[in-house]
Phi, psi and omega in degrees: 000133182277142178255142176279157177255140179267133175232129184255140171286166180297325179289327177292321177297317178298319181295320179298322181293334183272348185285154173286158186303317182297314179293322179299315178300317181293321180290318178296323177296320179292320176298320178295321179291332177292335179293335179269314182227099183287352179233067183286171174301138181092352178286138179231141174279137181275133178288144179085357178241142184292312186226019185273139177233163175224151176223143183269140172224090185063236180269001180259156177235139173250119178252127188211159172251147175248120177256094190294321183289340178254357183055051181235138170250115182261109182279115182277318188204143171231118186208160172298151185301330181288340182248354192293328189255016180271000000 
């Protein structure tokens, strides 16, 4: 089974650096699970976006694109739910 590679945008990298350790561990675990299954249960396609999906991790949201022909998951944004869709 092929694994996807994770690529982070600069804003996603900044968001990871600001997280508390407990939240960071949970988000990194979810990112690792996305490398195996980029469309897990609970994953939703975002309306108004061509290929953007979101997955929930507690009160945080991970917004990402899946580039299937290159096996890449490009993480666009990691944010608290109140700020994720702005």
